[in-house]
LOFI-418282 format. One record per residue (C-alpha): residue number from 1; residue in one letter; x, y, z. Coordinates in Angstrom, 1 decimal. Last residue first. Layout:
N
<rec><nr>NUM</nr><rest>A</rest><px>X</px><py>Y</py><pz>Z</pz></rec>
...
***
This chain:
233
<rec><nr>233</nr><rest>I</rest><px>59.8</px><py>76.0</py><pz>73.6</pz></rec>
<rec><nr>232</nr><rest>G</rest><px>58.6</px><py>72.6</py><pz>75.3</pz></rec>
<rec><nr>231</nr><rest>A</rest><px>56.4</px><py>74.2</py><pz>77.5</pz></rec>
<rec><nr>230</nr><rest>Y</rest><px>57.3</px><py>72.7</py><pz>80.9</pz></rec>
<rec><nr>229</nr><rest>V</rest><px>61.2</px><py>72.5</py><pz>80.3</pz></rec>
<rec><nr>228</nr><rest>I</rest><px>61.7</px><py>76.0</py><pz>77.7</pz></rec>
<rec><nr>227</nr><rest>L</rest><px>58.6</px><py>77.6</py><pz>79.4</pz></rec>
<rec><nr>226</nr><rest>G</rest><px>60.0</px><py>76.6</py><pz>82.9</pz></rec>
<rec><nr>225</nr><rest>L</rest><px>63.5</px><py>77.6</py><pz>82.2</pz></rec>
<rec><nr>224</nr><rest>L</rest><px>63.0</px><py>81.0</py><pz>81.2</pz></rec>
<rec><nr>223</nr><rest>L</rest><px>60.5</px><py>81.4</py><pz>84.8</pz></rec>
<rec><nr>222</nr><rest>L</rest><px>63.3</px><py>80.5</py><pz>86.6</pz></rec>
<rec><nr>221</nr><rest>F</rest><px>65.9</px><py>82.9</py><pz>85.0</pz></rec>
<rec><nr>220</nr><rest>F</rest><px>63.6</px><py>85.3</py><pz>85.6</pz></rec>
<rec><nr>219</nr><rest>A</rest><px>63.1</px><py>84.6</py><pz>89.5</pz></rec>
<rec><nr>218</nr><rest>V</rest><px>66.9</px><py>84.1</py><pz>89.9</pz></rec>
<rec><nr>217</nr><rest>L</rest><px>67.1</px><py>87.9</py><pz>87.9</pz></rec>
<rec><nr>216</nr><rest>V</rest><px>64.7</px><py>89.3</py><pz>90.3</pz></rec>
<rec><nr>215</nr><rest>G</rest><px>65.7</px><py>88.0</py><pz>93.6</pz></rec>
<rec><nr>214</nr><rest>V</rest><px>69.7</px><py>89.4</py><pz>92.6</pz></rec>
<rec><nr>213</nr><rest>V</rest><px>68.5</px><py>92.4</py><pz>91.7</pz></rec>
<rec><nr>212</nr><rest>I</rest><px>66.0</px><py>93.4</py><pz>94.5</pz></rec>
<rec><nr>211</nr><rest>L</rest><px>69.0</px><py>92.2</py><pz>96.9</pz></rec>
<rec><nr>210</nr><rest>Q</rest><px>71.2</px><py>94.7</py><pz>95.4</pz></rec>
<rec><nr>209</nr><rest>I</rest><px>68.7</px><py>97.1</py><pz>95.6</pz></rec>
<rec><nr>208</nr><rest>R</rest><px>68.1</px><py>96.5</py><pz>98.9</pz></rec>
<rec><nr>207</nr><rest>P</rest><px>71.8</px><py>97.2</py><pz>99.6</pz></rec>
<rec><nr>206</nr><rest>Y</rest><px>73.4</px><py>93.9</py><pz>101.0</pz></rec>
<rec><nr>205</nr><rest>P</rest><px>74.1</px><py>93.8</py><pz>104.7</pz></rec>
<rec><nr>204</nr><rest>P</rest><px>77.3</px><py>94.5</py><pz>106.7</pz></rec>
<rec><nr>203</nr><rest>K</rest><px>79.3</px><py>91.1</py><pz>107.4</pz></rec>
<rec><nr>202</nr><rest>A</rest><px>80.5</px><py>90.6</py><pz>110.9</pz></rec>
<rec><nr>201</nr><rest>R</rest><px>83.8</px><py>89.6</py><pz>110.5</pz></rec>
<rec><nr>200</nr><rest>K</rest><px>84.9</px><py>86.1</py><pz>111.8</pz></rec>
<rec><nr>199</nr><rest>R</rest><px>84.9</px><py>85.0</py><pz>107.9</pz></rec>
<rec><nr>198</nr><rest>D</rest><px>86.0</px><py>87.8</py><pz>106.7</pz></rec>
<rec><nr>197</nr><rest>T</rest><px>89.5</px><py>86.7</py><pz>105.5</pz></rec>
<rec><nr>196</nr><rest>R</rest><px>88.9</px><py>83.7</py><pz>104.8</pz></rec>
<rec><nr>195</nr><rest>T</rest><px>85.6</px><py>84.9</py><pz>102.6</pz></rec>
<rec><nr>194</nr><rest>M</rest><px>88.0</px><py>86.9</py><pz>101.3</pz></rec>
<rec><nr>193</nr><rest>R</rest><px>90.2</px><py>85.1</py><pz>99.9</pz></rec>
<rec><nr>192</nr><rest>A</rest><px>87.9</px><py>82.4</py><pz>98.4</pz></rec>
<rec><nr>191</nr><rest>T</rest><px>86.2</px><py>85.3</py><pz>96.4</pz></rec>
<rec><nr>190</nr><rest>G</rest><px>90.2</px><py>86.7</py><pz>95.0</pz></rec>
<rec><nr>189</nr><rest>S</rest><px>90.3</px><py>82.8</py><pz>94.0</pz></rec>
<rec><nr>188</nr><rest>T</rest><px>87.2</px><py>82.1</py><pz>92.4</pz></rec>
<rec><nr>187</nr><rest>N</rest><px>87.8</px><py>85.4</py><pz>90.2</pz></rec>
<rec><nr>186</nr><rest>L</rest><px>89.9</px><py>84.6</py><pz>87.0</pz></rec>
<rec><nr>185</nr><rest>L</rest><px>88.9</px><py>80.8</py><pz>87.3</pz></rec>
<rec><nr>184</nr><rest>S</rest><px>85.6</px><py>81.4</py><pz>87.9</pz></rec>
<rec><nr>183</nr><rest>F</rest><px>85.0</px><py>83.2</py><pz>84.7</pz></rec>
<rec><nr>182</nr><rest>I</rest><px>86.6</px><py>81.1</py><pz>82.7</pz></rec>
<rec><nr>181</nr><rest>V</rest><px>84.1</px><py>78.7</py><pz>84.1</pz></rec>
<rec><nr>180</nr><rest>F</rest><px>80.9</px><py>80.8</py><pz>83.5</pz></rec>
<rec><nr>179</nr><rest>A</rest><px>82.5</px><py>81.7</py><pz>79.9</pz></rec>
<rec><nr>178</nr><rest>D</rest><px>83.0</px><py>77.9</py><pz>79.2</pz></rec>
<rec><nr>177</nr><rest>I</rest><px>79.5</px><py>76.5</py><pz>79.9</pz></rec>
<rec><nr>176</nr><rest>I</rest><px>77.9</px><py>79.6</py><pz>77.9</pz></rec>
<rec><nr>175</nr><rest>V</rest><px>80.3</px><py>78.4</py><pz>74.8</pz></rec>
<rec><nr>174</nr><rest>I</rest><px>78.5</px><py>75.2</py><pz>75.4</pz></rec>
<rec><nr>173</nr><rest>E</rest><px>75.3</px><py>76.6</py><pz>75.5</pz></rec>
<rec><nr>172</nr><rest>F</rest><px>76.2</px><py>78.4</py><pz>72.3</pz></rec>
<rec><nr>171</nr><rest>I</rest><px>77.2</px><py>75.4</py><pz>70.8</pz></rec>
<rec><nr>170</nr><rest>E</rest><px>74.8</px><py>73.5</py><pz>71.4</pz></rec>
<rec><nr>169</nr><rest>T</rest><px>72.1</px><py>75.8</py><pz>69.3</pz></rec>
<rec><nr>168</nr><rest>T</rest><px>74.6</px><py>75.8</py><pz>66.4</pz></rec>
<rec><nr>167</nr><rest>A</rest><px>74.5</px><py>72.1</py><pz>66.8</pz></rec>
<rec><nr>166</nr><rest>S</rest><px>70.8</px><py>71.7</py><pz>66.9</pz></rec>
<rec><nr>165</nr><rest>S</rest><px>70.6</px><py>73.6</py><pz>63.8</pz></rec>
<rec><nr>164</nr><rest>P</rest><px>69.4</px><py>77.3</py><pz>62.3</pz></rec>
<rec><nr>163</nr><rest>F</rest><px>69.4</px><py>78.9</py><pz>65.5</pz></rec>
<rec><nr>162</nr><rest>P</rest><px>66.8</px><py>81.4</py><pz>65.6</pz></rec>
<rec><nr>161</nr><rest>I</rest><px>67.6</px><py>83.3</py><pz>68.7</pz></rec>
<rec><nr>160</nr><rest>L</rest><px>65.1</px><py>84.3</py><pz>71.1</pz></rec>
<rec><nr>159</nr><rest>I</rest><px>63.9</px><py>81.1</py><pz>73.0</pz></rec>
<rec><nr>158</nr><rest>D</rest><px>67.0</px><py>79.5</py><pz>73.0</pz></rec>
<rec><nr>157</nr><rest>G</rest><px>68.9</px><py>82.4</py><pz>73.8</pz></rec>
<rec><nr>156</nr><rest>L</rest><px>66.8</px><py>83.3</py><pz>76.7</pz></rec>
<rec><nr>155</nr><rest>P</rest><px>67.7</px><py>79.9</py><pz>77.9</pz></rec>
<rec><nr>154</nr><rest>M</rest><px>71.4</px><py>80.2</py><pz>77.9</pz></rec>
<rec><nr>153</nr><rest>I</rest><px>71.4</px><py>84.0</py><pz>78.6</pz></rec>
<rec><nr>152</nr><rest>I</rest><px>69.9</px><py>83.6</py><pz>82.1</pz></rec>
<rec><nr>151</nr><rest>A</rest><px>72.5</px><py>81.3</py><pz>83.6</pz></rec>
<rec><nr>150</nr><rest>L</rest><px>75.2</px><py>83.9</py><pz>82.4</pz></rec>
<rec><nr>149</nr><rest>S</rest><px>73.5</px><py>86.6</py><pz>84.0</pz></rec>
<rec><nr>148</nr><rest>I</rest><px>73.4</px><py>84.5</py><pz>87.7</pz></rec>
<rec><nr>147</nr><rest>P</rest><px>77.2</px><py>83.8</py><pz>86.8</pz></rec>
<rec><nr>146</nr><rest>V</rest><px>77.9</px><py>87.6</py><pz>85.7</pz></rec>
<rec><nr>145</nr><rest>L</rest><px>76.1</px><py>89.1</py><pz>88.8</pz></rec>
<rec><nr>144</nr><rest>A</rest><px>77.2</px><py>86.8</py><pz>91.6</pz></rec>
<rec><nr>143</nr><rest>G</rest><px>80.9</px><py>87.2</py><pz>91.5</pz></rec>
<rec><nr>142</nr><rest>R</rest><px>79.9</px><py>90.9</py><pz>91.4</pz></rec>
<rec><nr>141</nr><rest>F</rest><px>78.0</px><py>91.0</py><pz>94.3</pz></rec>
<rec><nr>140</nr><rest>D</rest><px>80.6</px><py>88.7</py><pz>96.5</pz></rec>
<rec><nr>139</nr><rest>H</rest><px>79.4</px><py>88.7</py><pz>99.8</pz></rec>
<rec><nr>138</nr><rest>A</rest><px>79.6</px><py>85.2</py><pz>100.1</pz></rec>
<rec><nr>137</nr><rest>T</rest><px>76.2</px><py>84.6</py><pz>99.8</pz></rec>
<rec><nr>136</nr><rest>F</rest><px>76.3</px><py>85.9</py><pz>96.7</pz></rec>
<rec><nr>135</nr><rest>S</rest><px>79.3</px><py>84.0</py><pz>95.4</pz></rec>
<rec><nr>134</nr><rest>A</rest><px>76.8</px><py>80.9</py><pz>96.4</pz></rec>
<rec><nr>133</nr><rest>I</rest><px>73.9</px><py>82.3</py><pz>94.3</pz></rec>
<rec><nr>132</nr><rest>G</rest><px>76.3</px><py>82.4</py><pz>91.6</pz></rec>
<rec><nr>131</nr><rest>M</rest><px>77.4</px><py>78.8</py><pz>91.7</pz></rec>
<rec><nr>130</nr><rest>V</rest><px>73.7</px><py>78.2</py><pz>92.2</pz></rec>
<rec><nr>129</nr><rest>L</rest><px>73.2</px><py>79.8</py><pz>88.9</pz></rec>
<rec><nr>128</nr><rest>I</rest><px>75.5</px><py>78.1</py><pz>86.8</pz></rec>
<rec><nr>127</nr><rest>T</rest><px>74.6</px><py>74.9</py><pz>88.4</pz></rec>
<rec><nr>126</nr><rest>L</rest><px>71.3</px><py>75.5</py><pz>87.2</pz></rec>
<rec><nr>125</nr><rest>A</rest><px>72.3</px><py>76.5</py><pz>83.7</pz></rec>
<rec><nr>124</nr><rest>A</rest><px>74.1</px><py>72.8</py><pz>83.9</pz></rec>
<rec><nr>123</nr><rest>Q</rest><px>71.2</px><py>71.2</py><pz>84.9</pz></rec>
<rec><nr>122</nr><rest>V</rest><px>69.3</px><py>72.4</py><pz>82.0</pz></rec>
<rec><nr>121</nr><rest>F</rest><px>72.3</px><py>71.5</py><pz>79.7</pz></rec>
<rec><nr>120</nr><rest>F</rest><px>72.6</px><py>68.1</py><pz>80.8</pz></rec>
<rec><nr>119</nr><rest>Y</rest><px>68.8</px><py>67.9</py><pz>81.2</pz></rec>
<rec><nr>118</nr><rest>T</rest><px>68.7</px><py>68.4</py><pz>77.2</pz></rec>
<rec><nr>117</nr><rest>S</rest><px>71.0</px><py>65.3</py><pz>76.4</pz></rec>
<rec><nr>116</nr><rest>V</rest><px>69.4</px><py>62.9</py><pz>78.9</pz></rec>
<rec><nr>115</nr><rest>F</rest><px>66.4</px><py>63.6</py><pz>77.6</pz></rec>
<rec><nr>114</nr><rest>D</rest><px>67.4</px><py>63.5</py><pz>73.9</pz></rec>
<rec><nr>113</nr><rest>H</rest><px>69.0</px><py>60.4</py><pz>73.8</pz></rec>
<rec><nr>112</nr><rest>P</rest><px>66.2</px><py>58.7</py><pz>76.2</pz></rec>
<rec><nr>111</nr><rest>Y</rest><px>64.9</px><py>56.5</py><pz>73.1</pz></rec>
<rec><nr>110</nr><rest>T</rest><px>68.1</px><py>55.9</py><pz>70.9</pz></rec>
<rec><nr>109</nr><rest>G</rest><px>68.7</px><py>57.5</py><pz>67.3</pz></rec>
<rec><nr>108</nr><rest>S</rest><px>71.5</px><py>59.8</py><pz>68.9</pz></rec>
<rec><nr>107</nr><rest>H</rest><px>73.8</px><py>57.8</py><pz>71.6</pz></rec>
<rec><nr>106</nr><rest>Y</rest><px>72.4</px><py>56.5</py><pz>74.3</pz></rec>
<rec><nr>105</nr><rest>I</rest><px>75.9</px><py>55.8</py><pz>76.3</pz></rec>
<rec><nr>104</nr><rest>G</rest><px>77.4</px><py>59.1</py><pz>75.2</pz></rec>
<rec><nr>103</nr><rest>V</rest><px>74.1</px><py>61.0</py><pz>76.4</pz></rec>
<rec><nr>102</nr><rest>M</rest><px>74.6</px><py>59.4</py><pz>79.5</pz></rec>
<rec><nr>101</nr><rest>A</rest><px>78.0</px><py>60.1</py><pz>80.3</pz></rec>
<rec><nr>100</nr><rest>L</rest><px>76.4</px><py>64.1</py><pz>79.9</pz></rec>
<rec><nr>99</nr><rest>F</rest><px>74.0</px><py>63.5</py><pz>82.6</pz></rec>
<rec><nr>98</nr><rest>F</rest><px>75.9</px><py>62.1</py><pz>85.1</pz></rec>
<rec><nr>97</nr><rest>G</rest><px>78.2</px><py>65.0</py><pz>84.6</pz></rec>
<rec><nr>96</nr><rest>A</rest><px>75.5</px><py>67.5</py><pz>84.9</pz></rec>
<rec><nr>95</nr><rest>V</rest><px>74.9</px><py>65.2</py><pz>88.2</pz></rec>
<rec><nr>94</nr><rest>F</rest><px>78.4</px><py>66.3</py><pz>89.0</pz></rec>
<rec><nr>93</nr><rest>W</rest><px>77.7</px><py>69.9</py><pz>88.4</pz></rec>
<rec><nr>92</nr><rest>F</rest><px>74.7</px><py>70.1</py><pz>90.6</pz></rec>
<rec><nr>91</nr><rest>A</rest><px>76.3</px><py>68.5</py><pz>93.6</pz></rec>
<rec><nr>90</nr><rest>G</rest><px>79.2</px><py>70.9</py><pz>93.0</pz></rec>
<rec><nr>89</nr><rest>G</rest><px>76.7</px><py>73.8</py><pz>93.2</pz></rec>
<rec><nr>88</nr><rest>F</rest><px>75.4</px><py>72.7</py><pz>96.6</pz></rec>
<rec><nr>87</nr><rest>T</rest><px>78.9</px><py>72.9</py><pz>98.2</pz></rec>
<rec><nr>86</nr><rest>Q</rest><px>79.1</px><py>76.2</py><pz>96.6</pz></rec>
<rec><nr>85</nr><rest>M</rest><px>75.6</px><py>77.1</py><pz>98.5</pz></rec>
<rec><nr>84</nr><rest>K</rest><px>76.9</px><py>75.9</py><pz>101.5</pz></rec>
<rec><nr>83</nr><rest>N</rest><px>80.0</px><py>77.9</py><pz>101.8</pz></rec>
<rec><nr>82</nr><rest>E</rest><px>83.3</px><py>78.0</py><pz>101.2</pz></rec>
<rec><nr>81</nr><rest>S</rest><px>83.8</px><py>75.3</py><pz>99.3</pz></rec>
<rec><nr>80</nr><rest>T</rest><px>87.1</px><py>73.5</py><pz>98.7</pz></rec>
<rec><nr>79</nr><rest>V</rest><px>86.1</px><py>69.9</py><pz>99.0</pz></rec>
<rec><nr>78</nr><rest>V</rest><px>82.9</px><py>70.4</py><pz>97.5</pz></rec>
<rec><nr>77</nr><rest>I</rest><px>84.3</px><py>72.3</py><pz>94.1</pz></rec>
<rec><nr>76</nr><rest>G</rest><px>87.1</px><py>70.0</py><pz>93.7</pz></rec>
<rec><nr>75</nr><rest>L</rest><px>84.4</px><py>66.8</py><pz>93.8</pz></rec>
<rec><nr>74</nr><rest>S</rest><px>82.7</px><py>68.8</py><pz>90.7</pz></rec>
<rec><nr>73</nr><rest>M</rest><px>86.3</px><py>69.6</py><pz>89.1</pz></rec>
<rec><nr>72</nr><rest>I</rest><px>87.0</px><py>65.8</py><pz>89.3</pz></rec>
<rec><nr>71</nr><rest>W</rest><px>83.0</px><py>64.9</py><pz>88.3</pz></rec>
<rec><nr>70</nr><rest>I</rest><px>83.4</px><py>67.0</py><pz>85.2</pz></rec>
<rec><nr>69</nr><rest>V</rest><px>86.7</px><py>65.5</py><pz>84.3</pz></rec>
<rec><nr>68</nr><rest>I</rest><px>84.9</px><py>62.1</py><pz>84.0</pz></rec>
<rec><nr>67</nr><rest>A</rest><px>82.3</px><py>63.8</py><pz>82.3</pz></rec>
<rec><nr>66</nr><rest>I</rest><px>84.8</px><py>65.2</py><pz>79.6</pz></rec>
<rec><nr>65</nr><rest>V</rest><px>86.2</px><py>61.4</py><pz>79.7</pz></rec>
<rec><nr>64</nr><rest>G</rest><px>82.7</px><py>59.9</py><pz>78.9</pz></rec>
<rec><nr>63</nr><rest>L</rest><px>81.8</px><py>62.5</py><pz>76.3</pz></rec>
<rec><nr>62</nr><rest>G</rest><px>85.0</px><py>61.7</py><pz>74.4</pz></rec>
<rec><nr>61</nr><rest>D</rest><px>83.9</px><py>57.8</py><pz>74.3</pz></rec>
<rec><nr>60</nr><rest>N</rest><px>81.1</px><py>59.1</py><pz>72.7</pz></rec>
<rec><nr>59</nr><rest>Y</rest><px>82.4</px><py>61.4</py><pz>70.3</pz></rec>
<rec><nr>58</nr><rest>V</rest><px>85.0</px><py>59.1</py><pz>69.2</pz></rec>
<rec><nr>57</nr><rest>F</rest><px>82.8</px><py>55.6</py><pz>69.7</pz></rec>
<rec><nr>56</nr><rest>P</rest><px>80.8</px><py>57.2</py><pz>66.7</pz></rec>
<rec><nr>55</nr><rest>F</rest><px>83.9</px><py>56.3</py><pz>64.3</pz></rec>
<rec><nr>54</nr><rest>K</rest><px>82.5</px><py>56.6</py><pz>60.9</pz></rec>
<rec><nr>53</nr><rest>S</rest><px>79.2</px><py>58.5</py><pz>61.6</pz></rec>
<rec><nr>52</nr><rest>F</rest><px>75.5</px><py>59.0</py><pz>60.8</pz></rec>
<rec><nr>51</nr><rest>S</rest><px>74.2</px><py>55.6</py><pz>61.4</pz></rec>
<rec><nr>50</nr><rest>P</rest><px>76.3</px><py>54.7</py><pz>64.6</pz></rec>
<rec><nr>49</nr><rest>D</rest><px>75.2</px><py>58.0</py><pz>65.7</pz></rec>
<rec><nr>48</nr><rest>G</rest><px>77.7</px><py>60.0</py><pz>68.0</pz></rec>
<rec><nr>47</nr><rest>F</rest><px>78.8</px><py>62.4</py><pz>65.8</pz></rec>
<rec><nr>46</nr><rest>S</rest><px>75.2</px><py>62.9</py><pz>65.1</pz></rec>
<rec><nr>45</nr><rest>S</rest><px>75.6</px><py>64.5</py><pz>69.2</pz></rec>
<rec><nr>44</nr><rest>L</rest><px>76.9</px><py>67.4</py><pz>67.2</pz></rec>
<rec><nr>43</nr><rest>A</rest><px>73.0</px><py>67.9</py><pz>65.8</pz></rec>
<rec><nr>42</nr><rest>D</rest><px>73.1</px><py>68.6</py><pz>61.8</pz></rec>
<rec><nr>41</nr><rest>R</rest><px>72.0</px><py>70.8</py><pz>59.7</pz></rec>
<rec><nr>40</nr><rest>T</rest><px>74.2</px><py>74.4</py><pz>60.2</pz></rec>
<rec><nr>39</nr><rest>L</rest><px>77.0</px><py>72.7</py><pz>61.0</pz></rec>
<rec><nr>38</nr><rest>V</rest><px>77.4</px><py>70.4</py><pz>58.4</pz></rec>
<rec><nr>37</nr><rest>W</rest><px>78.8</px><py>66.8</py><pz>59.0</pz></rec>
<rec><nr>36</nr><rest>Q</rest><px>79.9</px><py>65.1</py><pz>55.8</pz></rec>
<rec><nr>35</nr><rest>P</rest><px>83.1</px><py>65.7</py><pz>56.8</pz></rec>
<rec><nr>34</nr><rest>N</rest><px>83.1</px><py>62.8</py><pz>59.7</pz></rec>
<rec><nr>33</nr><rest>L</rest><px>86.7</px><py>62.0</py><pz>60.8</pz></rec>
<rec><nr>32</nr><rest>L</rest><px>87.8</px><py>65.8</py><pz>60.6</pz></rec>
<rec><nr>31</nr><rest>Y</rest><px>84.5</px><py>66.7</py><pz>62.3</pz></rec>
<rec><nr>30</nr><rest>C</rest><px>84.9</px><py>64.2</py><pz>64.8</pz></rec>
<rec><nr>29</nr><rest>L</rest><px>88.6</px><py>65.4</py><pz>65.8</pz></rec>
<rec><nr>28</nr><rest>L</rest><px>87.0</px><py>69.0</py><pz>65.8</pz></rec>
<rec><nr>27</nr><rest>F</rest><px>84.5</px><py>67.9</py><pz>68.4</pz></rec>
<rec><nr>26</nr><rest>V</rest><px>86.8</px><py>66.1</py><pz>70.6</pz></rec>
<rec><nr>25</nr><rest>I</rest><px>89.1</px><py>68.8</py><pz>70.7</pz></rec>
<rec><nr>24</nr><rest>W</rest><px>86.6</px><py>71.5</py><pz>71.2</pz></rec>
<rec><nr>23</nr><rest>P</rest><px>85.3</px><py>69.7</py><pz>74.3</pz></rec>
<rec><nr>22</nr><rest>L</rest><px>88.7</px><py>69.3</py><pz>75.8</pz></rec>
<rec><nr>21</nr><rest>I</rest><px>89.8</px><py>72.9</py><pz>76.1</pz></rec>
<rec><nr>20</nr><rest>V</rest><px>87.1</px><py>74.0</py><pz>78.4</pz></rec>
<rec><nr>19</nr><rest>L</rest><px>87.0</px><py>71.2</py><pz>81.0</pz></rec>
<rec><nr>18</nr><rest>A</rest><px>90.5</px><py>71.2</py><pz>81.0</pz></rec>
<rec><nr>17</nr><rest>L</rest><px>90.7</px><py>74.6</py><pz>82.1</pz></rec>
<rec><nr>16</nr><rest>A</rest><px>88.0</px><py>73.7</py><pz>84.5</pz></rec>
<rec><nr>15</nr><rest>S</rest><px>90.2</px><py>70.2</py><pz>85.6</pz></rec>
<rec><nr>14</nr><rest>Y</rest><px>93.4</px><py>72.3</py><pz>86.1</pz></rec>
<rec><nr>13</nr><rest>R</rest><px>91.5</px><py>74.8</py><pz>88.5</pz></rec>
<rec><nr>12</nr><rest>T</rest><px>89.7</px><py>72.3</py><pz>90.2</pz></rec>
<rec><nr>11</nr><rest>I</rest><px>92.8</px><py>70.0</py><pz>90.8</pz></rec>
<rec><nr>10</nr><rest>K</rest><px>94.4</px><py>73.3</py><pz>92.0</pz></rec>
<rec><nr>9</nr><rest>E</rest><px>92.1</px><py>74.0</py><pz>94.6</pz></rec>
<rec><nr>8</nr><rest>F</rest><px>92.4</px><py>70.1</py><pz>95.7</pz></rec>
<rec><nr>7</nr><rest>L</rest><px>96.0</px><py>70.4</py><pz>96.4</pz></rec>
<rec><nr>6</nr><rest>K</rest><px>95.6</px><py>73.5</py><pz>98.5</pz></rec>
<rec><nr>5</nr><rest>K</rest><px>92.5</px><py>71.8</py><pz>100.4</pz></rec>
<rec><nr>4</nr><rest>I</rest><px>94.4</px><py>68.9</py><pz>101.1</pz></rec>
<rec><nr>3</nr><rest>D</rest><px>97.3</px><py>70.8</py><pz>102.3</pz></rec>
<rec><nr>2</nr><rest>P</rest><px>95.0</px><py>73.1</py><pz>104.5</pz></rec>
<rec><nr>1</nr><rest>M</rest><px>93.8</px><py>70.2</py><pz>106.3</pz></rec>
***
């Protein structure tokens, strides 16, 4: 089993790296094929709209490939998880990949498109939050604080920043996801090593201030998410 786990740790790292790089390659290729696209006017999903794009399959199939990368990464998270919350986060990330695949199938101009595209980012934000909580349960306060803060920044930016187009909003959210993935790559090995080392030790309770900070941040995120999803902000 340890060998299998090490294999999946590598798979998780490589798929995470691919997830940071691949979307930007797809976007760049779509832009080169569709010079009529304008950043401050259009949406990224315009690349997949047959009435706008010359080669919509490049964007739509590209999202399908990215979704597969997310599924591979989510499987790696589940197999290598050190606690139940990490497993929960991996499951959330798998569902996010499903919504992304649906964005490619229900391209811009189809009825379900707005729903599946919105809920990909909602699911991504929830994944980041849950993975932050997973780090907190593993007694990695810094590893919890950064993802939870990133999860908050995503909906907070949507509410407060006057983005000129859907594309700029989506790019902002993708950058947040990339920041989380990169942080996880840099932080996960240390967290996992600490968890394995301390597994048989009695873990000291968190200072009350840290419990309060994490509790308030999680509650604030849920409030922001509720405003966006239910109030349509």
